[in-house]
MMTF fields as JSON, N, C-alpha, C and O atoms, coordinates in Angstrom:
{
  "mmtfVersion": "1.0.0",
  "mmtfProducer": "UNKNOWN",
  "numBonds": 135,
  "numAtoms": 136,
  "numGroups": 34,
  "numChains": 1,
  "numModels": 1,
  "chainsPerModel": [1],
  "groupsPerChain": [34],
  "chainIdList": ["A"],
  "bondAtomList": [4, 2, 8, 6, 12, 10, 16, 14, 20, 18, 24, 22, 28, 26, 32, 30, 36, 34, 40, 38, 44, 42, 48, 46, 52, 50, 56, 54, 60, 58, 64, 62, 68, 66, 72, 70, 76, 74, 80, 78, 84, 82, 88, 86, 92, 90, 96, 94, 100, 98, 104, 102, 108, 106, 112, 110, 116, 114, 120, 118, 124, 122, 128, 126, 132, 130],
  "bondOrderList": [1, 1, 1, 1, 1, 1, 1, 1, 1, 1, 1, 1, 1, 1, 1, 1, 1, 1, 1, 1, 1, 1, 1, 1, 1, 1, 1, 1, 1, 1, 1, 1, 1],
  "groupList": [{"groupName": "ASP", "atomNameList": ["N", "CA", "C", "O"], "elementList": ["N", "C", "C", "O"], "formalChargeList": [0, 0, 0, 0], "bondAtomList": [1, 0, 2, 1, 3, 2], "bondOrderList": [1, 1, 2], "singleLetterCode": "D", "chemCompType": "L-PEPTIDE LINKING"}, {"groupName": "GLU", "atomNameList": ["N", "CA", "C", "O"], "elementList": ["N", "C", "C", "O"], "formalChargeList": [0, 0, 0, 0], "bondAtomList": [1, 0, 2, 1, 3, 2], "bondOrderList": [1, 1, 2], "singleLetterCode": "E", "chemCompType": "L-PEPTIDE LINKING"}, {"groupName": "ASN", "atomNameList": ["N", "CA", "C", "O"], "elementList": ["N", "C", "C", "O"], "formalChargeList": [0, 0, 0, 0], "bondAtomList": [1, 0, 2, 1, 3, 2], "bondOrderList": [1, 1, 2], "singleLetterCode": "N", "chemCompType": "L-PEPTIDE LINKING"}, {"groupName": "LYS", "atomNameList": ["N", "CA", "C", "O"], "elementList": ["N", "C", "C", "O"], "formalChargeList": [0, 0, 0, 0], "bondAtomList": [1, 0, 2, 1, 3, 2], "bondOrderList": [1, 1, 2], "singleLetterCode": "K", "chemCompType": "L-PEPTIDE LINKING"}, {"groupName": "ILE", "atomNameList": ["N", "CA", "C", "O"], "elementList": ["N", "C", "C", "O"], "formalChargeList": [0, 0, 0, 0], "bondAtomList": [1, 0, 2, 1, 3, 2], "bondOrderList": [1, 1, 2], "singleLetterCode": "I", "chemCompType": "L-PEPTIDE LINKING"}, {"groupName": "THR", "atomNameList": ["N", "CA", "C", "O"], "elementList": ["N", "C", "C", "O"], "formalChargeList": [0, 0, 0, 0], "bondAtomList": [1, 0, 2, 1, 3, 2], "bondOrderList": [1, 1, 2], "singleLetterCode": "T", "chemCompType": "L-PEPTIDE LINKING"}, {"groupName": "SER", "atomNameList": ["N", "CA", "C", "O"], "elementList": ["N", "C", "C", "O"], "formalChargeList": [0, 0, 0, 0], "bondAtomList": [1, 0, 2, 1, 3, 2], "bondOrderList": [1, 1, 2], "singleLetterCode": "S", "chemCompType": "L-PEPTIDE LINKING"}, {"groupName": "MET", "atomNameList": ["N", "CA", "C", "O"], "elementList": ["N", "C", "C", "O"], "formalChargeList": [0, 0, 0, 0], "bondAtomList": [1, 0, 2, 1, 3, 2], "bondOrderList": [1, 1, 2], "singleLetterCode": "M", "chemCompType": "L-PEPTIDE LINKING"}, {"groupName": "GLY", "atomNameList": ["N", "CA", "C", "O"], "elementList": ["N", "C", "C", "O"], "formalChargeList": [0, 0, 0, 0], "bondAtomList": [1, 0, 2, 1, 3, 2], "bondOrderList": [1, 1, 2], "singleLetterCode": "G", "chemCompType": "PEPTIDE LINKING"}, {"groupName": "LEU", "atomNameList": ["N", "CA", "C", "O"], "elementList": ["N", "C", "C", "O"], "formalChargeList": [0, 0, 0, 0], "bondAtomList": [1, 0, 2, 1, 3, 2], "bondOrderList": [1, 1, 2], "singleLetterCode": "L", "chemCompType": "L-PEPTIDE LINKING"}, {"groupName": "ARG", "atomNameList": ["N", "CA", "C", "O"], "elementList": ["N", "C", "C", "O"], "formalChargeList": [0, 0, 0, 0], "bondAtomList": [1, 0, 2, 1, 3, 2], "bondOrderList": [1, 1, 2], "singleLetterCode": "R", "chemCompType": "L-PEPTIDE LINKING"}, {"groupName": "VAL", "atomNameList": ["N", "CA", "C", "O"], "elementList": ["N", "C", "C", "O"], "formalChargeList": [0, 0, 0, 0], "bondAtomList": [1, 0, 2, 1, 3, 2], "bondOrderList": [1, 1, 2], "singleLetterCode": "V", "chemCompType": "L-PEPTIDE LINKING"}, {"groupName": "PRO", "atomNameList": ["N", "CA", "C", "O"], "elementList": ["N", "C", "C", "O"], "formalChargeList": [0, 0, 0, 0], "bondAtomList": [1, 0, 2, 1, 3, 2], "bondOrderList": [1, 1, 2], "singleLetterCode": "P", "chemCompType": "L-PEPTIDE LINKING"}, {"groupName": "ALA", "atomNameList": ["N", "CA", "C", "O"], "elementList": ["N", "C", "C", "O"], "formalChargeList": [0, 0, 0, 0], "bondAtomList": [1, 0, 2, 1, 3, 2], "bondOrderList": [1, 1, 2], "singleLetterCode": "A", "chemCompType": "L-PEPTIDE LINKING"}],
  "groupTypeList": [0, 1, 2, 3, 4, 5, 6, 3, 7, 2, 2, 8, 9, 9, 10, 11, 4, 4, 8, 3, 3, 12, 13, 3, 12, 4, 2, 4, 5, 0, 1, 12, 2, 4],
  "groupIdList": [1, 2, 3, 4, 5, 6, 7, 8, 9, 10, 11, 12, 13, 14, 15, 16, 17, 18, 19, 20, 21, 22, 23, 24, 25, 26, 27, 28, 29, 30, 31, 32, 33, 34],
  "secStructList": [7, 2, 2, 2, 2, 6, 2, 2, 2, 2, 2, 2, 2, 2, 2, 2, 2, 2, 2, 2, 6, 6, 6, 7, 7, 7, 7, 6, 6, 6, 7, 6, 6, 7],
  "xCoordList": [72.535, 73.954, 74.348, 74.192, 74.621, 74.722, 75.51, 75.193, 77.035, 78.175, 77.944, 78.628, 76.87, 76.373, 75.588, 75.618, 74.474, 73.683, 74.216, 73.733, 75.524, 76.786, 77.515, 78.324, 77.669, 78.696, 77.711, 78.255, 76.585, 75.454, 75.103, 74.489, 75.485, 74.931, 75.94, 75.652, 77.315, 78.692, 78.659, 78.906, 78.301, 78.218, 77.48, 77.715, 76.208, 75.497, 75.797, 75.961, 76.022, 76.703, 77.962, 77.92, 79.286, 80.101, 79.226, 79.87, 78.178, 77.937, 77.003, 76.665, 76.481, 75.937, 77.23, 77.358, 77.811, 79.059, 79.702, 79.818, 80.043, 80.595, 80.036, 80.53, 78.652, 77.564, 77.503, 77.522, 77.422, 77.431, 78.762, 78.906, 79.619, 81.095, 81.198, 81.811, 80.88, 80.928, 79.503, 79.596, 78.63, 77.781, 78.428, 78.47, 78.842, 79.688, 80.52, 80.456, 81.554, 82.962, 82.017, 81.236, 82.295, 81.907, 82.394, 83.479, 81.55, 81.797, 81.189, 79.981, 82.154, 81.664, 80.851, 79.809, 81.53, 80.551, 79.316, 78.721, 79.006, 77.861, 77.12, 75.903, 77.498, 76.641, 76.907, 77.757, 76.448, 76.363, 75.98, 76.818, 74.987, 74.035, 75.173, 74.934, 76.2, 76.95, 77.098, 77.617],
  "yCoordList": [55.333, 56.43, 57.128, 56.539, 57.843, 58.913, 58.173, 57.671, 57.794, 57.356, 55.922, 55.348, 55.393, 54.535, 54.513, 53.586, 55.848, 55.499, 56.234, 56.085, 57.172, 57.501, 56.721, 57.135, 55.847, 54.596, 53.732, 53.141, 53.5, 52.618, 53.677, 53.245, 54.8, 55.501, 55.65, 55.631, 55.817, 55.438, 54.414, 54.477, 53.312, 52.096, 51.421, 50.507, 52.517, 52.405, 53.412, 52.863, 54.646, 54.96, 54.237, 54.292, 53.439, 53.166, 51.678, 51.063, 51.174, 49.982, 50.284, 49.397, 51.569, 52.415, 52.671, 52.308, 53.298, 53.157, 52.071, 51.87, 51.505, 50.288, 49.064, 48.133, 49.438, 48.573, 49.139, 48.276, 50.35, 51.435, 50.973, 50.88, 50.747, 50.639, 49.615, 49.944, 48.284, 47.393, 47.921, 47.397, 48.505, 48.938, 50.267, 50.208, 51.265, 52.335, 52.737, 52.733, 53.206, 54.2, 55.407, 55.916, 55.818, 57.427, 57.898, 57.565, 59.045, 60.289, 61.26, 61.316, 62.15, 63.43, 64.132, 64.484, 64.577, 65.353, 65.21, 66.147, 64.071, 63.159, 63.031, 62.929, 63.014, 62.516, 63.894, 63.824, 64.765, 66.167, 65.607, 65.79, 65.023, 64.299, 63.911, 64.09, 63.44, 62.166, 63.522, 63.269],
  "zCoordList": [116.422, 116.683, 115.004, 113.935, 115.108, 113.534, 113.026, 111.947, 113.733, 112.677, 112.215, 111.368, 112.889, 112.135, 111.163, 110.354, 111.031, 110.223, 108.728, 107.606, 109.209, 107.95, 107.716, 106.886, 107.981, 107.607, 106.881, 105.949, 106.996, 106.336, 104.958, 103.982, 105.03, 104.27, 103.027, 101.83, 103.685, 102.826, 101.967, 100.763, 102.688, 102.261, 101.097, 100.307, 101.412, 99.589, 98.906, 97.817, 98.703, 97.98, 97.184, 95.955, 97.925, 97.234, 96.705, 95.855, 96.997, 96.408, 95.402, 94.617, 95.311, 93.889, 92.511, 91.341, 93.256, 92.701, 91.512, 90.304, 93.003, 92.155, 91.51, 90.874, 91.952, 90.729, 89.706, 88.828, 89.174, 88.047, 86.997, 85.779, 88.2, 86.831, 86.136, 85.12, 86.098, 85.116, 84.199, 83.088, 84.26, 83.348, 82.447, 81.218, 83.079, 82.529, 83.118, 84.347, 82.478, 83.532, 83.787, 82.983, 85.307, 85.854, 85.11, 84.634, 84.722, 83.864, 84.585, 84.814, 85.004, 85.912, 85.518, 86.071, 83.858, 83.539, 82.743, 82.211, 82.706, 82.098, 83.432, 83.285, 84.536, 86.01, 86.842, 87.729, 86.692, 87.449, 88.797, 89.68, 89.097, 89.929, 91.421, 92.615, 90.875, 91.805, 93.129, 94.217]
}
């Protein structure tokens, strides 16, 4: 199912973002790849 794949990708992105938060704040100007 495409919906399942999309939700998995979104969950992965959220995990990456949440995982990065403690290390350093997300700065859009510093990380244009987001």
